[in-house]
C-alpha positions in Angstrom: 82.8 105.2 95.7 83.3 105.5 99.5 86.0 107.6 101.0 88.0 104.5 102.1 87.8 103.2 98.5 89.0 106.5 97.1 91.9 106.6 99.5 92.9 103.1 98.7 92.8 103.9 95.0 94.9 106.9 95.6 97.5 104.8 97.4 97.4 102.3 94.5 98.0 105.1 92.0 100.9 106.4 94.0 102.4 102.9 94.4 102.7 102.7 90.6 103.5 106.2 89.6 107.2 106.2 90.4 109.9 103.6 90.5 110.6 102.7 94.2 112.0 103.8 96.4 110.9 107.4 96.1 111.3 109.3 99.3 109.8 112.6 98.0 106.7 110.8 97.0 106.3 109.3 100.5 106.9 112.7 102.1 104.3 114.3 99.9 101.7 111.6 100.7 102.3 111.8 104.4 102.2 115.6 104.4 98.9 116.2 102.5 97.4 112.7 102.2 97.4 110.2 99.3 94.3 111.7 97.6 95.7 115.2 97.4 99.1 113.9 96.5 97.7 111.9 93.6 95.8 115.0 92.3 98.9 117.2 92.3 100.9 114.5 90.4 98.2 114.0 87.8 97.9 117.8 87.3 101.7 118.1 87.2 101.5 120.8 89.9 104.8 120.0 91.4 108.0 121.9 91.9 110.6 121.3 89.1 113.1 118.5 89.6 112.8 115.7 92.1 109.3 114.3 92.3 108.2 116.0 89.0 110.8 114.1 87.1 110.3 110.8 89.0 106.6 110.7 88.1 106.8 112.2 84.6 106.7 108.9 82.6 103.7 107.4 84.5 101.7 110.4 85.8 99.0 110.1 83.1 98.6 106.4 83.4 96.1 105.4 86.2 95.6 101.7 86.6 94.8 101.8 90.3 91.3 100.3 89.9 92.5 97.5 87.6 95.4 96.8 89.9 93.1 96.5 92.9 90.8 94.2 90.9 93.8 92.0 89.9 94.7 91.7 93.6 91.2 90.7 94.6 91.2 88.0 91.9 94.4 86.4 93.2 93.6 86.9 96.9 96.1 89.7 97.4 95.8 93.0 99.1 97.5 96.4 99.2 99.0 97.2 102.6 99.5 101.0 103.1 100.8 103.3 105.8 97.2 103.6 107.0 97.0 100.0 108.0 97.6 98.4 111.4 99.6 95.7 109.5 102.1 98.2 108.2 105.6 97.0 109.4 106.7 100.5 110.4 109.3 99.4 113.0 111.1 97.0 110.6 111.2 99.6 107.8 112.4 102.5 110.0 116.0 101.5 109.4 115.5 102.1 105.7 114.3 105.6 106.3 117.5 106.2 108.3 119.7 104.7 105.6 120.2 108.2 104.2 121.1 108.8 100.6 122.5 105.3 99.9 121.5 104.0 96.4 118.1 102.4 96.5 117.6 103.3 100.2 114.3 104.3 101.6 111.2 102.5 102.7 108.6 101.4 100.3 105.5 103.6 99.9 103.2 100.6 100.1 103.4 96.8 99.8 101.3 94.4 97.7 100.8 91.2 99.7 99.4 87.8 99.0 98.8 85.3 101.8 97.2 85.2 105.3 100.2 86.0 107.4 100.6 89.4 109.1 103.4 91.7 108.0 103.9 92.8 111.5 104.5 89.2 112.5 107.9 89.3 110.8 110.6 91.6 112.1 112.7 90.1 115.0 110.7 86.8 114.7 112.0 86.3 111.1 115.3 85.3 109.6 116.2 85.9 106.0 118.0 82.9 104.5 119.7 83.8 101.1 122.3 82.5 98.7 123.4 81.7 95.2 120.9 80.8 92.5 123.5 78.3 91.2 123.5 76.5 94.5 125.5 73.3 95.1 123.9 70.2 96.6 125.6 71.1 99.8 124.1 74.5 99.8 120.6 73.2 99.1 120.9 70.7 101.9 122.2 73.3 104.5 119.6 75.9 103.5 116.7 73.4 103.8 117.9 71.9 107.1 118.6 75.3 108.6 115.3 76.8 107.6 113.5 73.7 108.9 115.2 74.1 112.2 114.3 77.8 112.4 110.7 77.0 111.5 110.6 74.4 114.2 111.6 77.2 116.6 108.7 79.3 115.5 110.8 81.6 113.3 109.5 82.8 110.0 111.9 82.3 107.1 112.3 85.0 104.5 113.9 84.7 101.1 113.5 85.9 97.5 111.6 83.0 95.9 114.4 82.4 93.4 116.0 79.1 92.3 118.8 77.7 94.4 119.2 78.7 98.1 116.0 80.8 98.1 113.9 77.9 97.0 115.6 75.4 99.4 115.0 77.8 102.3 111.3 78.2 101.5 110.8 74.4 101.0 112.7 73.6 104.2 110.4 75.9 106.2 107.2 74.6 104.6 108.3 70.9 105.2 108.7 71.7 108.9 105.2 73.1 109.0 106.5 76.6 109.5 105.9 80.1 108.1 107.8 81.5 105.2 107.7 84.7 103.1 108.9 85.4 99.6 109.8 88.9 98.6 109.6 89.5 94.9 111.2 91.9 92.4 108.1 92.0 90.2 104.3 92.5 90.4 102.3 90.5 92.9 100.5 88.9 89.9 103.7 87.5 88.4 105.3 84.2 89.4 109.0 84.7 89.0 110.7 82.5 88.3 107.8 80.7 86.5 109.2 77.4 87.5 108.4 78.3 91.1 104.7 79.1 90.5 103.7 76.1 92.6 106.1 77.0 95.4 104.9 80.6 95.5 101.3 79.4 95.6 102.1 77.1 98.6 103.9 80.0 100.3 100.9 82.3 99.8 98.6 79.6 101.2 100.1 79.7 104.6 102.6 82.6 104.7 103.3 85.7 102.6 104.3 86.8 99.1 105.4 90.4 99.2 106.4 93.1 96.7 106.5 96.8 96.4 105.9 96.6 92.7 102.4 97.1 91.2 100.6 94.3 89.3 102.0 93.8 85.8 105.5 94.9 86.7 108.1 92.7 85.1 111.3 91.5 86.9 114.5 93.3 86.1 118.1 93.2 87.4 117.9 96.6 89.0 114.7 95.6 90.7 116.3 92.6 92.3 119.0 94.8 93.8 116.3 97.2 95.1 114.3 94.3 96.5 117.3 93.1 98.5 116.9 95.9 101.0 113.5 94.6 101.9 114.9 91.1 102.4 117.3 92.5 104.9 114.9 95.1 106.6 111.9 92.8 107.2 113.9 90.2 109.2 115.7 90.2 112.5 118.8 88.7 111.0 120.2 87.6 107.6 122.1 84.4 106.9 124.0 83.8 103.7 124.3 80.1 103.0 126.2 80.3 99.7 127.5 83.3 97.7 130.0 84.0 95.0 132.4 86.9 95.3 129.9 89.2 93.5 126.3 88.1 93.9 122.8 89.1 94.9 123.3 87.4 98.2 126.4 89.5 98.8 124.3 92.6 98.0 121.7 91.5 100.6 124.5 91.0 103.1 125.7 94.5 102.5 122.2 95.8 103.2 122.1 93.8 106.4 125.3 95.5 107.6 124.1 98.9 106.5 120.8 98.5 108.3 122.3 97.1 111.5 120.8 93.6 111.1 122.9 90.7 112.5 124.6 88.8 109.7 125.6 85.2 109.6 127.4 83.1 107.0 127.7 79.4 106.5 131.1 78.0 105.7 131.5 75.7 102.8 134.2 73.6 101.0 137.3 75.7 100.3 137.2 74.5 96.7 133.6 75.8 96.1 133.2 79.0 94.1 129.7 79.4 95.6 131.2 79.7 99.2 133.9 82.3 98.4 131.6 85.1 99.4 130.7 83.5 102.7 134.3 82.8 103.6 135.2 86.4 102.8 132.4 87.8 105.0 133.6 85.6 107.9 137.3 86.3 107.3 136.6 90.1 107.2 134.7 89.9 110.5 131.5 91.1 108.8 129.5 88.0 109.4 129.4 85.4 112.2 130.1 81.8 111.3 126.9 79.9 111.7 126.1 76.2 111.1 122.7 75.6 112.7 119.7 77.3 114.2 121.2 77.7 117.6 124.0 79.8 116.1 121.5 81.9 114.2 119.2 82.5 117.2 122.3 83.6 119.1 122.6 86.4 116.6 119.1 87.6 117.3 119.1 86.9 121.1 122.7 87.5 122.1 121.8 88.1 125.8 119.1 85.4 126.1 120.1 82.5 124.0 122.8 80.1 124.8 124.5 79.0 121.6 126.7 76.5 123.4 124.8 73.3 124.1 126.3 71.3 127.0 128.1 68.2 125.9 127.4 64.9 127.5 129.4 64.3 130.7 132.5 62.2 130.3 133.8 59.6 132.8 136.9 61.7 133.6 135.1 64.9 134.2 135.5 66.1 137.8 138.7 64.0 138.6 141.4 65.7 140.7 144.7 66.4 139.0 146.5 63.5 140.8 143.8 61.1 139.7 144.1 62.3 136.1 147.8 61.7 136.2 147.4 58.2 137.4 144.8 57.4 134.8 147.0 58.8 132.0 150.0 56.7 133.4 148.1 53.4 132.9 148.6 51.8 129.5 145.7 51.1 127.1 146.5 47.4 127.4 148.2 45.6 130.3 148.7 46.6 133.9 151.3 48.4 136.1 152.4 48.1 139.7 152.3 51.1 142.1 156.1 51.8 141.7 155.7 51.8 137.9 152.8 54.2 138.1 154.7 56.5 140.4 157.6 56.6 138.0 155.4 57.3 134.9 153.2 59.9 136.7 155.9 61.5 138.7 153.8 61.2 141.9 154.9 60.0 145.3 153.8 56.5 146.2 151.4 57.7 148.8 149.7 60.0 146.3 149.5 57.1 143.8 147.8 54.9 146.4 145.3 57.5 147.3 144.4 58.2 143.7 144.1 54.5 142.9 141.7 54.0 145.8 139.4 56.8 144.5 139.6 55.6 140.9 138.7 52.1 141.9 135.6 53.4 143.8 134.6 55.3 140.6 134.8 52.1 138.6 137.5 53.4 136.3 140.3 50.9 137.1 140.8 47.3 138.1 143.4 46.1 140.6 144.6 42.5 140.9 147.7 41.1 142.6 149.1 44.6 143.1 148.8 45.6 139.5 146.4 48.1 138.1 144.8 48.4 134.7 142.1 50.6 133.0 138.6 49.1 133.1 137.2 48.6 129.6 134.5 51.1 128.6 131.0 49.8 128.6 129.7 49.0 125.1 
């Protein structure tokens, strides 16, 4: 076995030996290297507490070779801190998150798909929401993700039913890139009903997890996974969320990691939009309705969220001209004295305004009476 193979097997062993995130394990591997760290853990030559306890249940179980073989069979790979594709910049915020529960960067990432991990970051947007999505939520998530994909943005989500699935499908339909971040092993399709969707994502984008092959999904792992959904993107958008939901948890991670956060408003009668409305009302999330608003979160100094409206016929008129226009009835015509009375302008001012308005083609004058010109069909 070559040195590179031995080192990769050591990383694979470490990636499975403790439940992530495990900051002491990462610190040990970076200090003495993954091979020596794996040897110390197997031999139980560790100080009491901390890492010794975190690795106690799995230290004697080494499935690294089998895990790497499983990856090879399904076209997956283990990306470690040795690799150029390690998304160090995106994950730096997790290392700075301190002692928050489930904080800390992953030790390694199991990845399926051709896309580069380093191609995410500021180029990516996480679109998340309720599993029990409404038809409105599904539509908005799909449309928004399609718009983002059309702007060359990668769309991240969790691969679940509801908003996650709609977000992935919207990006794929637009011919864009999308990534699913799982709370189980890379060899597991969770939920099973999304096996086809996950395969399509892996064909052109990325399926990502920090959990070794064979790891089953669990509630606490979803909550741990959510920090990666926030960290690996340049912004997070919540399309639908209940008062207490996984999407709300991801939103909390976005705020904690300093990622821009947007929320989509929904019907005031919808239980699945309560969380979004609360985020907006509390000033924790910006109200977003389309890709322009989302891109403005990522590029606040370089993206104009306010698209110019089409010019209107009355744009650019002087104040006296506007007063004369507003004095004319929707139907019928008025004489100059009548217009002066309604507008409050002197007769000379009315004459001057009428002359300009007639040149602009906004009014018609006949026999000393003036009327609005009908709008062109």
